[in-house]
N, C-alpha and C positions, 0 to 999 in steps of 0.2 A: 504493499499500500504506500502511495507516494504521500508527501507532506501536504499537498493540497487535497488528496482523498481524506487524510487523517483530519485536516481543519475542516472539511465539509461535514464529515460525521461528527465531529465534536460540536460544531455550532447547530447542526440539525438537533441534536441532543439538548443544547442550550435553549433552543427555541421552545421545545416542549416543556422542559424542566428547568426554569431560570436559574442561572448560576450567580447568586448574589455575590458581588465582589470579584467576579471573574477576571476584570482587569484592575482591580484596585484604583477605581476612578480617583483621581487626583484633583479635578475640578468638578464640583457639583453642578447640577442642571442650572442654567440660568433662570433667575426669578424675573419674569416678564409681567408687566400689567396685563391681566386679562387672560393669562395663559394658565390652565390647569392641565398638569401632566398626570395621566392616568398611573395608578400604582403599579400596574403590571409593566407598563412602559418604564418606570423608574428602575424596577428590579432587573430589566434587560438592558440596562445602561452598560454596555461592554466596552466603552471607549476609555482611552488613557487621558485624555483631555477634552477640549472642545474644538469644533471646526465652526462654531456659529459666532462670527465677529460681525457685529451690526455694520461697522463702516465698510465692510465688504458686500453689503446686501442692500445698498441703496440703488434706487431707480428700478425696482422691481425685475430684477435679473432672472434669467432662467437658470435653475440650478441642477446639476446632475449629482446625486449622492451614491457613492459606491459602497456597497455593503450595508443594507438598509438596517440590520439588527432588529431591535424592538420598534423602531419608528420614532424615537425620541428626536434625534436631530432633524429628521425629516419634517417632524410636527413644527420644532422651533425655526427651522428655515422658512416654512410655510407662513409662519407667523409675520415674517418681514416681507414676503412676496406678495401673499393674499390675492392669488388670481389662478384661475383653472390652469392646470397643466404646468405651473411655475416650478414644481419641484419634481424631478424624476429620479426613483430610486431603483437601482439595479442590484440584485442579489442572486447568486447561483443556487441557493439552498432553498427548495420549495417550503421546508417547514418554516424557515425564518421569513420568508415572504408571507406566508400564511399567518403567521403570529403577528407580524408588523400590521398586516391589514386589520386583524381583529382588534389590535391596540388602537389603530386610528379611528375606527368605528366608535370606539368608547370615548376617544377625544372629541370626536364630532358631537356626541351627545353632551359633553361636559364643556364644550367651548363654543359660544354661539357665533363668533367670528370664522370658524374653521369648517369647511366643507370637504369631503373626501375627494372632489374632483381637483383640488389643489395639488394633490400628490399621486403620481401615477408609478405603481410598483411593476417593474419589469424583470423577466428572468434574463439572465446574462452575467458575464463575468468581466474582471477587469482586463482580460486579455483581448475581447472581442466584444466591445461595448455596441449595445444596439441602438446607437446615435449616429446622425450625420456628421459629416466634417464640418467644423467651425459653425457649431449651432448652438452651443449653450455658453454662457456668461462665466459660470462658476462651476468648478468641480470640487466635491468634498469627499474626504475619506478619513476614517478615525480608527486607528489602531488595526489597519488591515495591510497595508504595503509593507510593514515590518516582518510580516509572516513570510513574504516571498524571498525565494533564493535570488541573488544578484541578477540572473539573466531574466527572471520572470519580472523582478522589479523594473527592469528597463523596458520590457514589453508594456507593462502596465502603464508607465510613465509616457511611453510613446503613443499609447491610446489616448490618454488624457490630453496630451498636446495636440492630437488630430481633432478632437471633438470640441477643444476651447476655440472660441472666436479670437482674432488678435486683439491683445491687451486683456484677455480673459485671465481669471485666476483660479489657481489651484490651491485650496486651503486643506492642510493636513495636520493630524495630530497622531504622532507615533513616538514609541519608546526609542531612544537612542543609548548606546552603551558608552561608559566613560572610559573603556579601553576594549580591544577586540574581545568578542565573544570566544571562548575555547572551542576547538573543533568538535570536542565530545559532546558539548551542549547543542551546537548547532545541528548536529545529526539526531538529536533527539526530537521526533516529529510532534510529539504531545507537547513538550515545552514550546516549541515554535508555535504551535496553535494557541498556546496559553500567553502568547507574546511575551515569552521569557528569553527566548534564545536565537531569534532572528535579527535583533537589533543591530544597526550598524553603528560606528561612531560618528559624531556630529561631521567631521571632515568628509567621511565616505558618503553620508547622506546628502550633504550638500553637493559634493562632486556629481552625483547621479542626476541631481536637478539641473545643474548647469549643462551636464553633458548631453541632456536630452533637448536642451534649447531655450530653457527658461532664462531670460536675461536680467532679471531682478527677483531676489528673494529676500523676504522680510521675516524676522523671527518675532512671533507675537508673545512667546511664553516659553520659559525653559525652567523645569522645576524637578525636584526629586520624584521618582515613580515607584522604584522597588529596589530592595537590596539582596542580592543573592548571596547567601552566608557560604562561607568556606567549606563546612562540614557537609551540609545537605548537598551541594552542587559540584563536590570534589575540585575546588579552587584552591590556590596558593593563598589568595586573599579575597576578602569580600569584594564583590563587583556592584557597583552603583549602576542603576538604570535610571535615565532621565526621561521625562515627557516633553517633547518639542512640539509646539503649535507654530506653523509656518504658513505664509501666503506667498505662492510663486506667481509671477506674471508673465504671461506669453508675449514678451517683447523681444526685440532682437537684442543679442548679446553686444555691448560695446566693444570696439576694437582692443580696449586695453583690459578687457575681462568682464564677467558679470558683477552687478552691484548686489552685495549682500549686505543687509543691514541688521545689526545685532544690538543697536541701542548705543552706539559710540557717539560721542560729540567732539566737536573740534571748536577751541576757544583761543582767539586772537588776543595777545597781550602786548603788542608792540606800541611803537610811539604814536604811530597815526590813529586815526578815528575809525579806521576800517582797513581791511585787506582784501584785495581783489586777486586771486591766483592766476587769473587769466584763463582758466579752465572751467568757468561757470560757477565758481564758489566765491560768495561775497561773504566775509565774516566781520561783522561789527565788533568792535573791541569789548572784551569782557562778557559778551553774550554767546552762550553755547549754540552751536549750529549742528543739528543732526547730520551725520556722515556715513556712507556706507564704509565697510572695512578696508575695501581698496582705496578710497580716497582719504581715509584717515593715515594709510600708510604713506601716500604720496605727500600729503601736507606735512607729515612729521619728518620726512626726508628733506624737503624743500626749505622748510622753515623751523628748524629744530630748536631755535631759541625764541620763536615769536608765537608759535601755535602750541598750545597744550591740547593733548588728546587724552580724552577720559575712557576708561574701561567699558567693555560690553556690559550693558545691563540685562542683555537677553530679553528685551521687550522694545518693540518698535511700532508706533502707530502713524506713520506718514510724516510728511514735512522734511525739510532739510534739502540736501543736495540731491543730484540725480532726477 
């Protein structure tokens, strides 16, 4: 049995018997005015973070959600879109699609703003999305892509890139590893299905996104997720997994490399009132300007005594350079 078959079987079981705490959710469901989340939907919240970022859902976008789960994030996404067919949820597991549909029926009874035609649930998988080229504004996935082997991850990201409109956004929440996962854990298919052994390091994760063609990546949150102890997992030392929320934009990659925002800022402290670096960055003296990691390096090298670069906060919500 392959790891994908193991994963499908595992989540078929989780659809019929909710596994509370399956993914050790580190971000509770958003508390939104007028939104009531059915109890069963909360129990089936199998993500590691959140893909529901209101700033990315303005203008009534069409959203594709990969891996419907219990339907929680499909419901939350519909809260912002609020029109028929605005959320498309794709899942390969029939039991999970059925469970999500039932949960959404309950949600329609408990939320007067929500109607079932806002969410379409389709059979399909991340490697062959039943969606036309360049047809959706946003693609979202929570704690799914980390399960894939690197080759399958590339296939899934290529499919996402295909269905996104130019300028569209991929919103993801996945575990990452603070050091490479040992081979014996990577080969454990059940641990992979549990989101514990397929995690990439941060550097590997970002590399895959840029390699597929996303020209801008923004980190929304990075937080502790789980600790794999040495004794249980046969490790030399405990291994910390973190939850990473990111937004990747389908825009061209600049000639000098992709823009990756991790919350760094640049602060000019020279004698003049402002600094114009001639590359599109205008820094007023004493005021922090959000910059991508690439720009932070360039500014630090060009103006080592005039520009102070702050550390990554691992949180970025727009503004600044690029």
